[in-house]
C-alpha positions in Angstrom: -11.3 -41.0 -21.1 -10.6 -38.6 -23.9 -6.9 -37.7 -24.1 -6.3 -33.9 -24.1 -4.1 -34.2 -27.2 -6.8 -35.8 -29.3 -9.5 -33.6 -27.8 -7.8 -30.6 -29.2 -7.2 -32.1 -32.6 -9.6 -32.4 -35.5 -9.2 -35.6 -37.4 -10.3 -34.0 -40.7 -7.6 -31.3 -40.4 -5.0 -34.0 -39.6 -6.0 -36.0 -42.7 -5.8 -32.9 -44.9 -2.3 -32.1 -43.6 -1.0 -35.6 -44.5 1.5 -35.0 -47.3 -0.1 -37.6 -49.5 -3.5 -36.0 -49.1 -2.4 -32.4 -49.4 -0.3 -33.0 -52.5 -3.2 -34.9 -54.1 -5.6 -31.9 -53.3 -3.1 -29.4 -54.7 -2.8 -31.5 -57.9 -6.5 -31.6 -58.3 -6.9 -27.9 -57.6 -4.2 -27.1 -60.3 -6.0 -29.4 -62.8 -9.4 -27.8 -62.0 -8.0 -24.3 -62.4 -6.2 -25.2 -65.6 -9.3 -26.7 -67.1 -11.3 -23.6 -66.2 -8.7 -21.3 -67.8 -8.5 -23.4 -70.9 -12.2 -23.8 -71.6 -14.4 -20.6 -71.1 -17.6 -22.5 -71.4 -16.5 -25.0 -68.7 -15.4 -22.0 -66.5 -18.9 -20.5 -66.6 -20.5 -23.8 -65.7 -18.0 -24.3 -62.9 -18.6 -20.8 -61.5 -22.4 -21.4 -61.4 -21.9 -24.7 -59.7 -19.4 -23.2 -57.2 -21.9 -20.5 -56.2 -24.6 -23.1 -55.8 -22.4 -25.2 -53.6 -21.4 -22.3 -51.4 -25.1 -21.3 -50.9 -26.2 -24.8 -50.1 -23.3 -25.3 -47.8 -24.1 -22.1 -45.8 -27.8 -23.1 -45.6 -26.9 -26.6 -44.5 -24.5 -25.3 -41.7 -27.2 -22.9 -40.5 -29.8 -25.7 -40.4 -27.4 -28.2 -38.7 -26.1 -25.9 -36.0 -28.6 -26.9 -33.3 -28.0 -30.6 -34.0 -24.3 -30.2 -34.0 -24.4 -28.4 -30.6 -26.5 -31.2 -29.1 -24.2 -34.0 -30.5 -21.0 -32.2 -29.6 -20.0 -34.7 -26.9 -20.5 -37.6 -29.3 -18.5 -35.9 -32.0 -15.7 -35.4 -29.5 -15.6 -39.1 -28.7 -15.7 -40.0 -32.4 -13.0 -37.5 -33.2 -10.8 -39.0 -30.4 -11.3 -42.5 -31.7 -10.6 -41.4 -35.3 -7.4 -39.6 -34.2 -6.2 -42.7 -32.4 -6.9 -44.7 -35.6 -5.0 -42.2 -37.6 -2.1 -42.4 -35.2 -2.1 -46.2 -35.9 -2.3 -45.7 -39.7 0.5 -43.2 -39.7 2.7 -45.6 -37.7 1.9 -48.6 -39.9 1.9 -46.8 -43.3 4.9 -44.5 -43.6 4.0 -43.7 -47.2 1.3 -41.4 -45.8 4.0 -38.9 -44.9 5.2 -38.5 -48.5 3.7 -36.5 -51.4 2.0 -38.6 -54.1 4.9 -38.2 -56.6 7.3 -40.0 -54.2 
């Protein structure tokens, strides 16, 4: 049976909230922004790429919606299993709770 705690959680959100992951993402975002500010040509290439990714992402979500709705029960089970696995990892690897610099 799916536990109510894990049924309400999203494993991807949990992973992104781990200090080690969130601090890594913040560092990468700062580097990306810094690079764009320092190199005008790179900034224009990045902006074109970002618009393309946004458009493709929106189109993919629109196309996948019927499939996602049909597979929702399977996703819930997979999410539950992944959350339990993440619980185990967080318990066994305390370093996940620290930012990268620590």
